[in-house]
N, C-alpha and C positions, 0 to 999 in steps of 0.2 A: 409083059411080065410086069408085076406091079410091087411098087418097094412102100415101105414104111419109114419114114425119116421124122429124125426131133431136130428141129433147130433151136439153139441156145442163144436167146435174146438179152441185152439188158437196154433199160431206158436209164438214159444218161444229160446231165446238164449240157446246154450247147454250150463250150467252150467257149464260143467267139464273145461270148455274152457273161462268163462269170468271173469274178471276182474272187480272193481272198483276204480275211480279216486280218487285218496286220496286227491284233490283239493276241486273239487265240491260234492264229494259221490253220483256221478253219474254211472250206468254202463256203460261200456267200449263196445261199442257193435261192434266198426271195425273189421273186421277178423274171428269176432267170427262167427261158423256155425248157422243157423238158424232151429230147426226143431219139429214136431209133438209133443206138450205136453203130457207126458208119461202117464195121468191118461185119456186124452182124446181117444189116442190109445186103450185103456179098453173099453172106452163106443161106439167109434164105432165098435171095435170087438162085441160087446155084439149086435148091430144092426144087422153087419152081419151076426152073428148066427142065429137072428128072420130072415133074409131074406132068408137066408138057408133052414130052416125050413118052412115057409111060401111063397112059390111061390106067385110071385105079388106085396112081400113087397118094398119098393121102401124107399130111406135115401135122406136125403136133409142135407148137412154140413154146417154151418153156422161159421164163425168168420169174427172177427172184425180186422182191422191192415192196414198198410202200404199195396203198389199195389204189394210188393215182395211176401207177404203172397199167392196169389195165388199158389205158388210153392207148400206150404202144403196142400194146397184142391185138386190139383192135383194128391199129392200122394195119399190124402185119396179117390176119384174118381179112382186112380187104384188098390186099396184094395178092391173097390167093390160099393162105393157109387154111386147113382145113377146122382144126382146134386149137387151144389156146390154155395152158396152165399158170397161172400164178399162183408161184409159195409168197405168202405175206404173213408175218406174224411179228407181234416184239420183240420173241424170243430169237427173232434172227438178226436183227437190229446189230450193227455195230463189228458183223463177220468180214476178216479177212479173206483173201484167197482160200486158206486150205478150209475154211469153215464154211465159205460160200459152196466150194466144191462138194461138202459131205452134205450140206440140205439139198443142191441140184441133183444130187446123184441121187438122194433118198427120194426126190422128186419125181428124175425120171423113171426108177423104179416103180413110183406106184403109178404113174402113169402106163408104164407097160400094162402091167396090170387090168388098167382100164380100158386102155385103146389097142393093145396087143403088143407085139415085139417089135422091134426097130431093128432095120438094116443098117441104115447110117445117121451117124448125128454129125452135122453141121454147125460149127460157132465160129464166132468172129475170132482173129489173131488175137486182138486186146483192146479193150473197154480205152475211151479218148478220158476218161475222170480216172483211169487206174494206170495205166500204161504198163503192167505186170504180163499179159500175155500167159497168165499162169496158169488159170480155171480150167480152159480146154483140157488141157495137157491133164492135169489133176481128175478130171472128171472121168477121164478114159482110163488112167489107172484106176479109179475106184469101180469102177465097171468092169473092167478086166478085158478090156477092148485094145485092141492094135489102132495107135495114132499118126497122124503126119499133119504136122503144122505147116502156117505159109504156103498154103496152096494155092497157085497160079496159074495149074490149069488142071482139067478133070475131066475124065473118062469112064464110062460104068458098061461093063460088058456082064451080063448075069449076076455073078456075087462077085467078079473081078473088078477089082478098082484101079485104075492107074492113075496115077499124079503126077505134077510137077511141082517139085517143092522149092520157091525161091532163097538162095544162097546169095551172099554181099556179090559175088564174081561170077554168079551164073546160074544154073537149076540142076537138080537131080530128080530123076524120075524113080518113081517108087511105085511098086505092084503090091497089094495086098487084097483080102477078103475081106467081105462082109460078113458079121457088124463091122463098125468099127467108125472114128471119131477123125475128122477132117475140120481143121481151122482155116478159115480164106481170109487173103485179104485182097485189096482193094483191084490187083489187076486180074481178078479172075473174073469178073465181070461187070457189068452197069445195072444196078437195081432198076427196076420197073416202079411206074407208080402208083398209087390207086387209081381201081378204074369205079367210074359210077355204080356199076352193076355190083362190083364186089362191097362196096359202102352198104347196100343196102344188104346184099347178104350176109354181111358181116352180124345180124338182128338173130339171124337163126342159125348162127354157128357157135357148138358149145363153148362157153370160158370158165372151166373151173378153177378154185381158190383152195389150195392146199396152204392148213396152218399147221401150227406145230400138232395141233392133239392128231389131224391125220397123216401124219409119219412119224408118230413117235415109235411105230413099231419097229422102224428101221432106222434109227436115228436119235443116237444118245444126246443126250440134253449137251453135253461137257465139251461136245465138238461143235456147238454152235454159238454164234452171236459174239459178243463183245467178249464175255470170261471163256469161252471156247476159242480165239484166235491168238496162236502163238505169236504172233507181228505184234511189235508197238513201237508206233513212231514217236519219236525224240520230238522232234520240232519239224513244223513246216512254215516254209515260207514264200513270199516272192522276192526274188534278189529287186534291188531297187535301180532305176532308172539312169543308166550312163549319161555321161552329161555330154555336150554337144560336143564332137571330134574337133581336131584342128588340121586346116588345111594348111601346106606348104606349097607354093608354085615359084617356079623359076626354074634354070636348067639345071642337071644333072649337078655339078659342083657347087651351084648358090645351095639350092635345096639339101645338099648333105651337109653343108657348113652349119645350115639352118638350124639342120634337125643336131647336130653335136653339140652344138651351145646350149639346146634345149636342154638337153639330155644331161651336159654338163652342168647346167644350172640345180637340175634337181638331184645332183651329185649321183647319177646312175652310172655316167664314164669319169 
């Protein structure tokens, strides 16, 4: 049996390198390398594992971002995806999670018309530059398919999907039918690297770009972009670095006496 899988991915700034402008509170992206979002790499890997196990399975990677996000899509193609779709238009700029999911849902519906119906949509749990974990579930709601988030284990048998969903103190086992949407966490697998042959094959794989004109039949302009985003961020800032702490040494009574004296001097006790 072959499957049709869609993977939602995002190009994000490497958060190990990113800084915040203290005046505007916005991210400083200049000179910061962009990478495939970590959880999305796990989502793609699980799709690739299905493709390895079921010949004939195809994988379409969908993303929304600026034109340079095609670099990330080519990386996904080099890892083994079959085709890619980039949603890119100034009209989509400034979208919050709700507006983003509107655009991506429309993009998936357009991709279905071009590449065929899907069985499973994989997405990462959350993006490292936003950490909301909202877009995946919102896409599932807008497409009208069942969803399971925080997937740490996955099994596929025909149209039946069995997953283990991570909880704070354990996990729950959920069984559902395709089509469905699943969001992956890092415990699900270890993403593979691009292969040399995969890099060469990338140039012969389709990479479509959908702008607003492409999607306008399925997309209300009042529900996308900055103006279509109900979320308003009042202020964003980086907390100041704390000073060096104070170390108290000595036996128990000596140390507690020192601490009591310090707290008394600060009028805390």
